[in-house]
PDB file of N, CA, C and O in Angstrom:
ATOM      1  N   UNK A   1     -16.555   0.717 -15.077  1.00  0.00           N
ATOM      2  CA  UNK A   1     -16.205   0.301 -13.739  1.00  0.00           C
ATOM      3  C   UNK A   1     -14.731  -0.080 -13.733  1.00  0.00           C
ATOM      4  O   UNK A   1     -14.224  -0.677 -14.682  1.00  0.00           O
ATOM      5  N   UNK A   2     -14.064   0.272 -12.660  1.00  0.00           N
ATOM      6  CA  UNK A   2     -12.659  -0.076 -12.496  1.00  0.00           C
ATOM      7  C   UNK A   2     -12.515  -0.861 -11.195  1.00  0.00           C
ATOM      8  O   UNK A   2     -13.147  -0.543 -10.188  1.00  0.00           O
ATOM      9  N   UNK A   3     -11.682  -1.878 -11.236  1.00  0.00           N
ATOM     10  CA  UNK A   3     -11.396  -2.689 -10.053  1.00  0.00           C
ATOM     11  C   UNK A   3      -9.946  -2.456  -9.679  1.00  0.00           C
ATOM     12  O   UNK A   3      -9.061  -2.514 -10.533  1.00  0.00           O
ATOM     13  N   UNK A   4      -9.702  -2.195  -8.414  1.00  0.00           N
ATOM     14  CA  UNK A   4      -8.339  -2.023  -7.915  1.00  0.00           C
ATOM     15  C   UNK A   4      -8.088  -3.147  -6.928  1.00  0.00           C
ATOM     16  O   UNK A   4      -8.927  -3.426  -6.071  1.00  0.00           O
ATOM     17  N   UNK A   5      -6.925  -3.800  -7.047  1.00  0.00           N
ATOM     18  CA  UNK A   5      -6.613  -4.916  -6.160  1.00  0.00           C
ATOM     19  C   UNK A   5      -5.120  -4.948  -5.898  1.00  0.00           C
ATOM     20  O   UNK A   5      -4.341  -4.287  -6.584  1.00  0.00           O
ATOM     21  N   UNK A   6      -4.731  -5.724  -4.900  1.00  0.00           N
ATOM     22  CA  UNK A   6      -3.317  -5.894  -4.618  1.00  0.00           C
ATOM     23  C   UNK A   6      -3.080  -7.279  -4.026  1.00  0.00           C
ATOM     24  O   UNK A   6      -4.012  -7.955  -3.592  1.00  0.00           O
ATOM     25  N   UNK A   7      -1.837  -7.677  -4.019  1.00  0.00           N
ATOM     26  CA  UNK A   7      -1.470  -8.945  -3.408  1.00  0.00           C
ATOM     27  C   UNK A   7      -0.075  -8.830  -2.816  1.00  0.00           C
ATOM     28  O   UNK A   7       0.696  -7.943  -3.184  1.00  0.00           O
ATOM     29  N   UNK A   8       0.238  -9.719  -1.911  1.00  0.00           N
ATOM     30  CA  UNK A   8       1.545  -9.757  -1.264  1.00  0.00           C
ATOM     31  C   UNK A   8       2.026 -11.204  -1.261  1.00  0.00           C
ATOM     32  O   UNK A   8       1.315 -12.107  -1.700  1.00  0.00           O
ATOM     33  N   UNK A   9       3.218 -11.407  -0.770  1.00  0.00           N
ATOM     34  CA  UNK A   9       3.725 -12.759  -0.612  1.00  0.00           C
ATOM     35  C   UNK A   9       2.944 -13.545   0.427  1.00  0.00           C
ATOM     36  O   UNK A   9       3.021 -14.772   0.468  1.00  0.00           O
ATOM     37  N   UNK A  10       2.200 -12.849   1.259  1.00  0.00           N
ATOM     38  CA  UNK A  10       1.390 -13.477   2.308  1.00  0.00           C
ATOM     39  C   UNK A  10      -0.032 -13.761   1.861  1.00  0.00           C
ATOM     40  O   UNK A  10      -0.761 -14.478   2.547  1.00  0.00           O
ATOM     41  N   UNK A  11      -0.440 -13.214   0.725  1.00  0.00           N
ATOM     42  CA  UNK A  11      -1.805 -13.443   0.254  1.00  0.00           C
ATOM     43  C   UNK A  11      -2.378 -12.216  -0.425  1.00  0.00           C
ATOM     44  O   UNK A  11      -1.661 -11.277  -0.772  1.00  0.00           O
ATOM     45  N   UNK A  12      -3.679 -12.249  -0.602  1.00  0.00           N
ATOM     46  CA  UNK A  12      -4.373 -11.173  -1.295  1.00  0.00           C
ATOM     47  C   UNK A  12      -4.712 -10.027  -0.360  1.00  0.00           C
ATOM     48  O   UNK A  12      -4.974 -10.228   0.825  1.00  0.00           O
ATOM     49  N   UNK A  13      -4.703  -8.821  -0.914  1.00  0.00           N
ATOM     50  CA  UNK A  13      -5.130  -7.637  -0.194  1.00  0.00           C
ATOM     51  C   UNK A  13      -6.557  -7.312  -0.566  1.00  0.00           C
ATOM     52  O   UNK A  13      -7.274  -8.162  -1.094  1.00  0.00           O
ATOM     53  N   UNK A  14      -6.974  -6.094  -0.297  1.00  0.00           N
ATOM     54  CA  UNK A  14      -8.354  -5.710  -0.580  1.00  0.00           C
ATOM     55  C   UNK A  14      -8.647  -5.626  -2.076  1.00  0.00           C
ATOM     56  O   UNK A  14      -7.757  -5.371  -2.887  1.00  0.00           O
ATOM     57  N   UNK A  15      -9.896  -5.843  -2.415  1.00  0.00           N
ATOM     58  CA  UNK A  15     -10.407  -5.684  -3.773  1.00  0.00           C
ATOM     59  C   UNK A  15     -11.390  -4.516  -3.716  1.00  0.00           C
ATOM     60  O   UNK A  15     -12.390  -4.579  -3.000  1.00  0.00           O
ATOM     61  N   UNK A  16     -11.113  -3.469  -4.457  1.00  0.00           N
ATOM     62  CA  UNK A  16     -11.899  -2.244  -4.354  1.00  0.00           C
ATOM     63  C   UNK A  16     -12.548  -1.932  -5.705  1.00  0.00           C
ATOM     64  O   UNK A  16     -11.869  -1.882  -6.730  1.00  0.00           O
ATOM     65  N   UNK A  17     -13.833  -1.727  -5.695  1.00  0.00           N
ATOM     66  CA  UNK A  17     -14.569  -1.352  -6.896  1.00  0.00           C
ATOM     67  C   UNK A  17     -14.632   0.172  -6.947  1.00  0.00           C
ATOM     68  O   UNK A  17     -15.138   0.814  -6.026  1.00  0.00           O
ATOM     69  N   UNK A  18     -14.117   0.737  -8.024  1.00  0.00           N
ATOM     70  CA  UNK A  18     -14.129   2.187  -8.231  1.00  0.00           C
ATOM     71  C   UNK A  18     -15.253   2.489  -9.213  1.00  0.00           C
ATOM     72  O   UNK A  18     -15.061   2.434 -10.427  1.00  0.00           O
ATOM     73  N   UNK A  19     -16.404   2.803  -8.688  1.00  0.00           N
ATOM     74  CA  UNK A  19     -17.602   2.985  -9.504  1.00  0.00           C
ATOM     75  C   UNK A  19     -17.495   4.090 -10.543  1.00  0.00           C
ATOM     76  O   UNK A  19     -18.165   4.033 -11.574  1.00  0.00           O
ATOM     77  N   UNK A  20     -16.671   5.086 -10.290  1.00  0.00           N
ATOM     78  CA  UNK A  20     -16.573   6.216 -11.212  1.00  0.00           C
ATOM     79  C   UNK A  20     -15.909   5.829 -12.530  1.00  0.00           C
ATOM     80  O   UNK A  20     -16.022   6.562 -13.513  1.00  0.00           O
ATOM     81  N   UNK A  21     -15.225   4.702 -12.566  1.00  0.00           N
ATOM     82  CA  UNK A  21     -14.586   4.265 -13.804  1.00  0.00           C
ATOM     83  C   UNK A  21     -13.165   4.750 -13.962  1.00  0.00           C
ATOM     84  O   UNK A  21     -12.446   4.279 -14.843  1.00  0.00           O
ATOM     85  N   UNK A  22     -12.751   5.666 -13.139  1.00  0.00           N
ATOM     86  CA  UNK A  22     -11.364   6.134 -13.169  1.00  0.00           C
ATOM     87  C   UNK A  22     -10.964   6.549 -11.755  1.00  0.00           C
ATOM     88  O   UNK A  22     -11.804   6.718 -10.872  1.00  0.00           O
ATOM     89  N   UNK A  23      -9.673   6.704 -11.576  1.00  0.00           N
ATOM     90  CA  UNK A  23      -9.154   7.072 -10.261  1.00  0.00           C
ATOM     91  C   UNK A  23      -8.230   8.265 -10.432  1.00  0.00           C
ATOM     92  O   UNK A  23      -7.275   8.213 -11.207  1.00  0.00           O
ATOM     93  N   UNK A  24      -8.518   9.342  -9.706  1.00  0.00           N
ATOM     94  CA  UNK A  24      -7.616  10.487  -9.718  1.00  0.00           C
ATOM     95  C   UNK A  24      -6.707  10.397  -8.490  1.00  0.00           C
ATOM     96  O   UNK A  24      -6.831   9.468  -7.692  1.00  0.00           O
ATOM     97  N   UNK A  25      -5.809  11.345  -8.341  1.00  0.00           N
ATOM     98  CA  UNK A  25      -4.841  11.307  -7.236  1.00  0.00           C
ATOM     99  C   UNK A  25      -5.524  11.307  -5.876  1.00  0.00           C
ATOM    100  O   UNK A  25      -5.076  10.608  -4.968  1.00  0.00           O
ATOM    101  N   UNK A  26      -6.593  12.071  -5.715  1.00  0.00           N
ATOM    102  CA  UNK A  26      -7.297  12.123  -4.424  1.00  0.00           C
ATOM    103  C   UNK A  26      -7.924  10.772  -4.088  1.00  0.00           C
ATOM    104  O   UNK A  26      -7.845  10.319  -2.947  1.00  0.00           O
ATOM    105  N   UNK A  27      -8.541  10.133  -5.068  1.00  0.00           N
ATOM    106  CA  UNK A  27      -9.162   8.830  -4.833  1.00  0.00           C
ATOM    107  C   UNK A  27      -8.093   7.772  -4.558  1.00  0.00           C
ATOM    108  O   UNK A  27      -8.269   6.931  -3.676  1.00  0.00           O
ATOM    109  N   UNK A  28      -6.993   7.807  -5.301  1.00  0.00           N
ATOM    110  CA  UNK A  28      -5.906   6.859  -5.080  1.00  0.00           C
ATOM    111  C   UNK A  28      -5.307   7.038  -3.686  1.00  0.00           C
ATOM    112  O   UNK A  28      -5.001   6.060  -3.005  1.00  0.00           O
ATOM    113  N   UNK A  29      -5.144   8.272  -3.274  1.00  0.00           N
ATOM    114  CA  UNK A  29      -4.626   8.558  -1.930  1.00  0.00           C
ATOM    115  C   UNK A  29      -5.572   8.010  -0.863  1.00  0.00           C
ATOM    116  O   UNK A  29      -5.124   7.486   0.157  1.00  0.00           O
ATOM    117  N   UNK A  30      -6.858   8.131  -1.094  1.00  0.00           N
ATOM    118  CA  UNK A  30      -7.857   7.569  -0.180  1.00  0.00           C
ATOM    119  C   UNK A  30      -7.713   6.039  -0.095  1.00  0.00           C
ATOM    120  O   UNK A  30      -7.786   5.468   0.994  1.00  0.00           O
ATOM    121  N   UNK A  31      -7.513   5.386  -1.233  1.00  0.00           N
ATOM    122  CA  UNK A  31      -7.303   3.937  -1.244  1.00  0.00           C
ATOM    123  C   UNK A  31      -6.054   3.586  -0.445  1.00  0.00           C
ATOM    124  O   UNK A  31      -6.075   2.665   0.371  1.00  0.00           O
ATOM    125  N   UNK A  32      -4.973   4.312  -0.677  1.00  0.00           N
ATOM    126  CA  UNK A  32      -3.738   4.044   0.052  1.00  0.00           C
ATOM    127  C   UNK A  32      -3.942   4.206   1.557  1.00  0.00           C
ATOM    128  O   UNK A  32      -3.545   3.339   2.336  1.00  0.00           O
ATOM    129  N   UNK A  33      -4.555   5.306   1.962  1.00  0.00           N
ATOM    130  CA  UNK A  33      -4.742   5.573   3.389  1.00  0.00           C
ATOM    131  C   UNK A  33      -5.676   4.568   4.048  1.00  0.00           C
ATOM    132  O   UNK A  33      -5.408   4.102   5.155  1.00  0.00           O
ATOM    133  N   UNK A  34      -6.769   4.234   3.373  1.00  0.00           N
ATOM    134  CA  UNK A  34      -7.786   3.375   3.981  1.00  0.00           C
ATOM    135  C   UNK A  34      -7.452   1.890   3.904  1.00  0.00           C
ATOM    136  O   UNK A  34      -7.779   1.135   4.820  1.00  0.00           O
ATOM    137  N   UNK A  35      -6.814   1.469   2.838  1.00  0.00           N
ATOM    138  CA  UNK A  35      -6.664   0.033   2.608  1.00  0.00           C
ATOM    139  C   UNK A  35      -5.225  -0.460   2.632  1.00  0.00           C
ATOM    140  O   UNK A  35      -4.933  -1.466   3.277  1.00  0.00           O
ATOM    141  N   UNK A  36      -4.338   0.214   1.955  1.00  0.00           N
ATOM    142  CA  UNK A  36      -2.960  -0.273   1.874  1.00  0.00           C
ATOM    143  C   UNK A  36      -2.243  -0.132   3.209  1.00  0.00           C
ATOM    144  O   UNK A  36      -1.561  -1.061   3.642  1.00  0.00           O
ATOM    145  N   UNK A  37      -2.385   1.006   3.862  1.00  0.00           N
ATOM    146  CA  UNK A  37      -1.717   1.198   5.155  1.00  0.00           C
ATOM    147  C   UNK A  37      -2.212   0.162   6.158  1.00  0.00           C
ATOM    148  O   UNK A  37      -1.420  -0.378   6.929  1.00  0.00           O
ATOM    149  N   UNK A  38      -3.502  -0.118   6.156  1.00  0.00           N
ATOM    150  CA  UNK A  38      -4.064  -1.137   7.048  1.00  0.00           C
ATOM    151  C   UNK A  38      -3.475  -2.512   6.734  1.00  0.00           C
ATOM    152  O   UNK A  38      -3.120  -3.261   7.644  1.00  0.00           O
ATOM    153  N   UNK A  39      -3.374  -2.837   5.458  1.00  0.00           N
ATOM    154  CA  UNK A  39      -2.802  -4.118   5.038  1.00  0.00           C
ATOM    155  C   UNK A  39      -1.337  -4.220   5.466  1.00  0.00           C
ATOM    156  O   UNK A  39      -0.924  -5.244   6.010  1.00  0.00           O
ATOM    157  N   UNK A  40      -0.562  -3.185   5.229  1.00  0.00           N
ATOM    158  CA  UNK A  40       0.859  -3.197   5.580  1.00  0.00           C
ATOM    159  C   UNK A  40       1.035  -3.325   7.088  1.00  0.00           C
ATOM    160  O   UNK A  40       1.868  -4.100   7.556  1.00  0.00           O
ATOM    161  N   UNK A  41       0.260  -2.574   7.838  1.00  0.00           N
ATOM    162  CA  UNK A  41       0.347  -2.658   9.302  1.00  0.00           C
ATOM    163  C   UNK A  41       0.065  -4.074   9.782  1.00  0.00           C
ATOM    164  O   UNK A  41       0.731  -4.564  10.694  1.00  0.00           O
ATOM    165  N   UNK A  42      -0.921  -4.738   9.173  1.00  0.00           N
ATOM    166  CA  UNK A  42      -1.253  -6.111   9.561  1.00  0.00           C
ATOM    167  C   UNK A  42      -0.126  -7.065   9.182  1.00  0.00           C
ATOM    168  O   UNK A  42       0.193  -7.976   9.945  1.00  0.00           O
ATOM    169  N   UNK A  43       0.477  -6.866   8.017  1.00  0.00           N
ATOM    170  CA  UNK A  43       1.562  -7.739   7.572  1.00  0.00           C
ATOM    171  C   UNK A  43       2.808  -7.607   8.442  1.00  0.00           C
ATOM    172  O   UNK A  43       3.504  -8.590   8.697  1.00  0.00           O
ATOM    173  N   UNK A  44       3.080  -6.398   8.890  1.00  0.00           N
ATOM    174  CA  UNK A  44       4.303  -6.144   9.650  1.00  0.00           C
ATOM    175  C   UNK A  44       4.101  -6.193  11.157  1.00  0.00           C
ATOM    176  O   UNK A  44       5.020  -5.884  11.916  1.00  0.00           O
ATOM    177  N   UNK A  45       2.909  -6.580  11.597  1.00  0.00           N
ATOM    178  CA  UNK A  45       2.612  -6.645  13.027  1.00  0.00           C
ATOM    179  C   UNK A  45       3.493  -7.704  13.685  1.00  0.00           C
ATOM    180  O   UNK A  45       3.594  -8.823  13.181  1.00  0.00           O
ATOM    181  N   UNK A  46       4.128  -7.365  14.800  1.00  0.00           N
ATOM    182  CA  UNK A  46       4.987  -8.341  15.477  1.00  0.00           C
ATOM    183  C   UNK A  46       4.198  -9.552  15.971  1.00  0.00           C
ATOM    184  O   UNK A  46       2.994  -9.472  16.213  1.00  0.00           O
ATOM    185  N   UNK A  47       4.891 -10.653  16.113  1.00  0.00           N
ATOM    186  CA  UNK A  47       4.266 -11.874  16.637  1.00  0.00           C
ATOM    187  C   UNK A  47       3.730 -11.627  18.041  1.00  0.00           C
ATOM    188  O   UNK A  47       4.297 -10.842  18.801  1.00  0.00           O
ATOM    189  N   UNK A  48       2.639 -12.297  18.379  1.00  0.00           N
ATOM    190  CA  UNK A  48       1.998 -12.053  19.674  1.00  0.00           C
ATOM    191  C   UNK A  48       2.644 -12.818  20.820  1.00  0.00           C
ATOM    192  O   UNK A  48       2.356 -12.530  21.982  1.00  0.00           O
ATOM    193  N   UNK A  49       3.518 -13.795  20.523  1.00  0.00           N
ATOM    194  CA  UNK A  49       4.154 -14.548  21.594  1.00  0.00           C
ATOM    195  C   UNK A  49       5.118 -13.652  22.361  1.00  0.00           C
ATOM    196  O   UNK A  49       5.914 -12.930  21.761  1.00  0.00           O
ATOM    197  N   UNK A  50       5.045 -13.699  23.673  1.00  0.00           N
ATOM    198  CA  UNK A  50       5.861 -12.837  24.519  1.00  0.00           C
ATOM    199  C   UNK A  50       7.347 -13.168  24.423  1.00  0.00           C
ATOM    200  O   UNK A  50       8.183 -12.302  24.677  1.00  0.00           O
ATOM    201  N   UNK A  51       7.690 -14.389  24.067  1.00  0.00           N
ATOM    202  CA  UNK A  51       9.095 -14.778  24.045  1.00  0.00           C
ATOM    203  C   UNK A  51       9.697 -14.776  22.635  1.00  0.00           C
ATOM    204  O   UNK A  51      10.728 -15.407  22.400  1.00  0.00           O
ATOM    205  N   UNK A  52       9.063 -14.076  21.708  1.00  0.00           N
ATOM    206  CA  UNK A  52       9.593 -14.032  20.349  1.00  0.00           C
ATOM    207  C   UNK A  52      10.126 -12.639  20.036  1.00  0.00           C
ATOM    208  O   UNK A  52       9.730 -11.644  20.643  1.00  0.00           O
ATOM    209  N   UNK A  53      11.032 -12.606  19.073  1.00  0.00           N
ATOM    210  CA  UNK A  53      11.627 -11.348  18.621  1.00  0.00           C
ATOM    211  C   UNK A  53      11.401 -11.244  17.118  1.00  0.00           C
ATOM    212  O   UNK A  53      11.621 -12.210  16.387  1.00  0.00           O
ATOM    213  N   UNK A  54      10.965 -10.078  16.657  1.00  0.00           N
ATOM    214  CA  UNK A  54      10.794  -9.851  15.232  1.00  0.00           C
ATOM    215  C   UNK A  54      11.932  -8.971  14.741  1.00  0.00           C
ATOM    216  O   UNK A  54      12.144  -7.873  15.257  1.00  0.00           O
ATOM    217  N   UNK A  55      12.655  -9.449  13.758  1.00  0.00           N
ATOM    218  CA  UNK A  55      13.757  -8.695  13.171  1.00  0.00           C
ATOM    219  C   UNK A  55      13.367  -8.366  11.740  1.00  0.00           C
ATOM    220  O   UNK A  55      12.964  -9.245  10.979  1.00  0.00           O
ATOM    221  N   UNK A  56      13.489  -7.098  11.379  1.00  0.00           N
ATOM    222  CA  UNK A  56      13.156  -6.707  10.017  1.00  0.00           C
ATOM    223  C   UNK A  56      14.370  -6.075   9.362  1.00  0.00           C
ATOM    224  O   UNK A  56      15.311  -5.651  10.032  1.00  0.00           O
ATOM    225  N   UNK A  57      14.330  -6.023   8.059  1.00  0.00           N
ATOM    226  CA  UNK A  57      15.365  -5.372   7.273  1.00  0.00           C
ATOM    227  C   UNK A  57      14.705  -4.315   6.405  1.00  0.00           C
ATOM    228  O   UNK A  57      13.487  -4.314   6.232  1.00  0.00           O
ATOM    229  N   UNK A  58      15.510  -3.423   5.864  1.00  0.00           N
ATOM    230  CA  UNK A  58      14.956  -2.299   5.104  1.00  0.00           C
ATOM    231  C   UNK A  58      14.098  -2.723   3.926  1.00  0.00           C
ATOM    232  O   UNK A  58      13.124  -2.044   3.602  1.00  0.00           O
ATOM    233  N   UNK A  59      14.437  -3.833   3.278  1.00  0.00           N
ATOM    234  CA  UNK A  59      13.692  -4.207   2.084  1.00  0.00           C
ATOM    235  C   UNK A  59      12.610  -5.247   2.358  1.00  0.00           C
ATOM    236  O   UNK A  59      12.285  -6.046   1.479  1.00  0.00           O
ATOM    237  N   UNK A  60      12.052  -5.246   3.561  1.00  0.00           N
ATOM    238  CA  UNK A  60      10.999  -6.193   3.919  1.00  0.00           C
ATOM    239  C   UNK A  60       9.726  -5.934   3.112  1.00  0.00           C
ATOM    240  O   UNK A  60       8.910  -6.835   2.921  1.00  0.00           O
ATOM    241  N   UNK A  61       9.568  -4.720   2.652  1.00  0.00           N
ATOM    242  CA  UNK A  61       8.362  -4.343   1.918  1.00  0.00           C
ATOM    243  C   UNK A  61       8.745  -3.428   0.769  1.00  0.00           C
ATOM    244  O   UNK A  61       9.539  -2.504   0.949  1.00  0.00           O
ATOM    245  N   UNK A  62       8.190  -3.675  -0.408  1.00  0.00           N
ATOM    246  CA  UNK A  62       8.409  -2.818  -1.565  1.00  0.00           C
ATOM    247  C   UNK A  62       7.072  -2.642  -2.279  1.00  0.00           C
ATOM    248  O   UNK A  62       6.478  -3.611  -2.752  1.00  0.00           O
ATOM    249  N   UNK A  63       6.611  -1.412  -2.350  1.00  0.00           N
ATOM    250  CA  UNK A  63       5.327  -1.105  -2.977  1.00  0.00           C
ATOM    251  C   UNK A  63       5.544  -0.905  -4.472  1.00  0.00           C
ATOM    252  O   UNK A  63       6.489  -0.232  -4.884  1.00  0.00           O
ATOM    253  N   UNK A  64       4.669  -1.488  -5.279  1.00  0.00           N
ATOM    254  CA  UNK A  64       4.812  -1.383  -6.728  1.00  0.00           C
ATOM    255  C   UNK A  64       3.506  -0.888  -7.338  1.00  0.00           C
ATOM    256  O   UNK A  64       2.432  -1.416  -7.051  1.00  0.00           O
ATOM    257  N   UNK A  65       3.614   0.110  -8.164  1.00  0.00           N
ATOM    258  CA  UNK A  65       2.506   0.557  -9.003  1.00  0.00           C
ATOM    259  C   UNK A  65       3.118   1.113 -10.279  1.00  0.00           C
ATOM    260  O   UNK A  65       4.332   1.305 -10.352  1.00  0.00           O
ATOM    261  N   UNK A  66       2.297   1.371 -11.279  1.00  0.00           N
ATOM    262  CA  UNK A  66       2.856   1.849 -12.544  1.00  0.00           C
ATOM    263  C   UNK A  66       2.952   3.371 -12.532  1.00  0.00           C
ATOM    264  O   UNK A  66       2.776   3.998 -11.487  1.00  0.00           O
ATOM    265  N   UNK A  67       3.222   3.948 -13.659  1.00  0.00           N
ATOM    266  CA  UNK A  67       3.399   5.398 -13.741  1.00  0.00           C
ATOM    267  C   UNK A  67       2.131   6.135 -14.158  1.00  0.00           C
ATOM    268  O   UNK A  67       2.201   7.174 -14.816  1.00  0.00           O
ATOM    269  N   UNK A  68       0.988   5.607 -13.781  1.00  0.00           N
ATOM    270  CA  UNK A  68      -0.264   6.313 -14.046  1.00  0.00           C
ATOM    271  C   UNK A  68      -0.205   7.676 -13.353  1.00  0.00           C
ATOM    272  O   UNK A  68       0.395   7.795 -12.284  1.00  0.00           O
ATOM    273  N   UNK A  69      -0.810   8.691 -13.938  1.00  0.00           N
ATOM    274  CA  UNK A  69      -0.754  10.030 -13.340  1.00  0.00           C
ATOM    275  C   UNK A  69      -1.187  10.078 -11.869  1.00  0.00           C
ATOM    276  O   UNK A  69      -0.614  10.830 -11.082  1.00  0.00           O
ATOM    277  N   UNK A  70      -2.189   9.284 -11.499  1.00  0.00           N
ATOM    278  CA  UNK A  70      -2.617   9.309 -10.086  1.00  0.00           C
ATOM    279  C   UNK A  70      -1.558   8.690  -9.177  1.00  0.00           C
ATOM    280  O   UNK A  70      -1.511   9.019  -7.992  1.00  0.00           O
ATOM    281  N   UNK A  71      -0.716   7.812  -9.692  1.00  0.00           N
ATOM    282  CA  UNK A  71       0.342   7.186  -8.892  1.00  0.00           C
ATOM    283  C   UNK A  71       1.538   8.113  -8.705  1.00  0.00           C
ATOM    284  O   UNK A  71       2.226   8.046  -7.687  1.00  0.00           O
ATOM    285  N   UNK A  72       1.781   8.966  -9.674  1.00  0.00           N
ATOM    286  CA  UNK A  72       2.959   9.833  -9.634  1.00  0.00           C
ATOM    287  C   UNK A  72       2.651  11.257  -9.169  1.00  0.00           C
ATOM    288  O   UNK A  72       3.534  12.115  -9.165  1.00  0.00           O
ATOM    289  N   UNK A  73       1.421  11.502  -8.783  1.00  0.00           N
ATOM    290  CA  UNK A  73       1.048  12.838  -8.298  1.00  0.00           C
ATOM    291  C   UNK A  73       1.870  13.196  -7.063  1.00  0.00           C
ATOM    292  O   UNK A  73       2.185  12.330  -6.248  1.00  0.00           O
ATOM    293  N   UNK A  74       2.208  14.448  -6.933  1.00  0.00           N
ATOM    294  CA  UNK A  74       3.043  14.907  -5.824  1.00  0.00           C
ATOM    295  C   UNK A  74       2.456  14.518  -4.472  1.00  0.00           C
ATOM    296  O   UNK A  74       3.192  14.082  -3.587  1.00  0.00           O
ATOM    297  N   UNK A  75       1.137  14.669  -4.297  1.00  0.00           N
ATOM    298  CA  UNK A  75       0.524  14.343  -3.003  1.00  0.00           C
ATOM    299  C   UNK A  75       0.650  12.859  -2.684  1.00  0.00           C
ATOM    300  O   UNK A  75       0.746  12.487  -1.514  1.00  0.00           O
ATOM    301  N   UNK A  76       0.651  12.008  -3.704  1.00  0.00           N
ATOM    302  CA  UNK A  76       0.784  10.558  -3.498  1.00  0.00           C
ATOM    303  C   UNK A  76       2.230  10.212  -3.145  1.00  0.00           C
ATOM    304  O   UNK A  76       2.476   9.478  -2.188  1.00  0.00           O
ATOM    305  N   UNK A  77       3.180  10.732  -3.909  1.00  0.00           N
ATOM    306  CA  UNK A  77       4.586  10.430  -3.614  1.00  0.00           C
ATOM    307  C   UNK A  77       5.003  10.994  -2.261  1.00  0.00           C
ATOM    308  O   UNK A  77       5.796  10.375  -1.551  1.00  0.00           O
ATOM    309  N   UNK A  78       4.482  12.150  -1.899  1.00  0.00           N
ATOM    310  CA  UNK A  78       4.759  12.729  -0.579  1.00  0.00           C
ATOM    311  C   UNK A  78       4.206  11.835   0.522  1.00  0.00           C
ATOM    312  O   UNK A  78       4.883  11.592   1.522  1.00  0.00           O
ATOM    313  N   UNK A  79       2.983  11.345   0.349  1.00  0.00           N
ATOM    314  CA  UNK A  79       2.372  10.444   1.334  1.00  0.00           C
ATOM    315  C   UNK A  79       3.212   9.188   1.506  1.00  0.00           C
ATOM    316  O   UNK A  79       3.482   8.776   2.634  1.00  0.00           O
ATOM    317  N   UNK A  80       3.629   8.574   0.401  1.00  0.00           N
ATOM    318  CA  UNK A  80       4.419   7.343   0.472  1.00  0.00           C
ATOM    319  C   UNK A  80       5.758   7.595   1.171  1.00  0.00           C
ATOM    320  O   UNK A  80       6.213   6.766   1.960  1.00  0.00           O
ATOM    321  N   UNK A  81       6.380   8.722   0.887  1.00  0.00           N
ATOM    322  CA  UNK A  81       7.652   9.060   1.547  1.00  0.00           C
ATOM    323  C   UNK A  81       7.454   9.289   3.039  1.00  0.00           C
ATOM    324  O   UNK A  81       8.254   8.817   3.847  1.00  0.00           O
ATOM    325  N   UNK A  82       6.396  10.009   3.417  1.00  0.00           N
ATOM    326  CA  UNK A  82       6.136  10.265   4.839  1.00  0.00           C
ATOM    327  C   UNK A  82       5.863   8.977   5.604  1.00  0.00           C
ATOM    328  O   UNK A  82       6.253   8.843   6.764  1.00  0.00           O
ATOM    329  N   UNK A  83       5.192   8.028   4.952  1.00  0.00           N
ATOM    330  CA  UNK A  83       4.898   6.725   5.576  1.00  0.00           C
ATOM    331  C   UNK A  83       6.084   5.770   5.475  1.00  0.00           C
ATOM    332  O   UNK A  83       6.033   4.649   5.980  1.00  0.00           O
ATOM    333  N   UNK A  84       7.158   6.226   4.815  1.00  0.00           N
ATOM    334  CA  UNK A  84       8.357   5.411   4.602  1.00  0.00           C
ATOM    335  C   UNK A  84       8.034   4.097   3.892  1.00  0.00           C
ATOM    336  O   UNK A  84       8.519   3.029   4.267  1.00  0.00           O
ATOM    337  N   UNK A  85       7.201   4.207   2.857  1.00  0.00           N
ATOM    338  CA  UNK A  85       6.845   3.049   2.048  1.00  0.00           C
ATOM    339  C   UNK A  85       7.701   3.082   0.786  1.00  0.00           C
ATOM    340  O   UNK A  85       7.435   3.871  -0.120  1.00  0.00           O
ATOM    341  N   UNK A  86       8.724   2.235   0.717  1.00  0.00           N
ATOM    342  CA  UNK A  86       9.573   2.231  -0.466  1.00  0.00           C
ATOM    343  C   UNK A  86       8.802   1.791  -1.688  1.00  0.00           C
ATOM    344  O   UNK A  86       8.006   0.853  -1.632  1.00  0.00           O
ATOM    345  N   UNK A  87       9.040   2.471  -2.792  1.00  0.00           N
ATOM    346  CA  UNK A  87       8.327   2.209  -4.029  1.00  0.00           C
ATOM    347  C   UNK A  87       9.305   1.723  -5.094  1.00  0.00           C
ATOM    348  O   UNK A  87      10.390   2.277  -5.270  1.00  0.00           O
ATOM    349  N   UNK A  88       8.883   0.660  -5.805  1.00  0.00           N
ATOM    350  CA  UNK A  88       9.724   0.138  -6.881  1.00  0.00           C
ATOM    351  C   UNK A  88       9.848   1.194  -7.972  1.00  0.00           C
ATOM    352  O   UNK A  88       8.859   1.816  -8.360  1.00  0.00           O
ATOM    353  N   UNK A  89      11.033   1.386  -8.449  1.00  0.00           N
ATOM    354  CA  UNK A  89      11.252   2.377  -9.520  1.00  0.00           C
ATOM    355  C   UNK A  89      10.880   1.793 -10.857  1.00  0.00           C
ATOM    356  O   UNK A  89      10.994   2.469 -11.879  1.00  0.00           O
TER     357      UNK A  89
END
């Protein structure tokens, strides 16, 4: 069994149990699409007050993962680039 989890400066993200025991690029991409994008959207959601302004900078978010083959697969890096999710080198 493999457990995948994440955290941010705002708190914990989803905890995902990968029953197969390993994660390939397709499964990792599914995790990113289903869970990480939702988490990021929630973190970057503007304040609900009508009289407030949200100002962001380019480095407001930096995604970090290691160089596991599923993380460096072309389909994964393409997805991250299309979503404009900067990744730590």
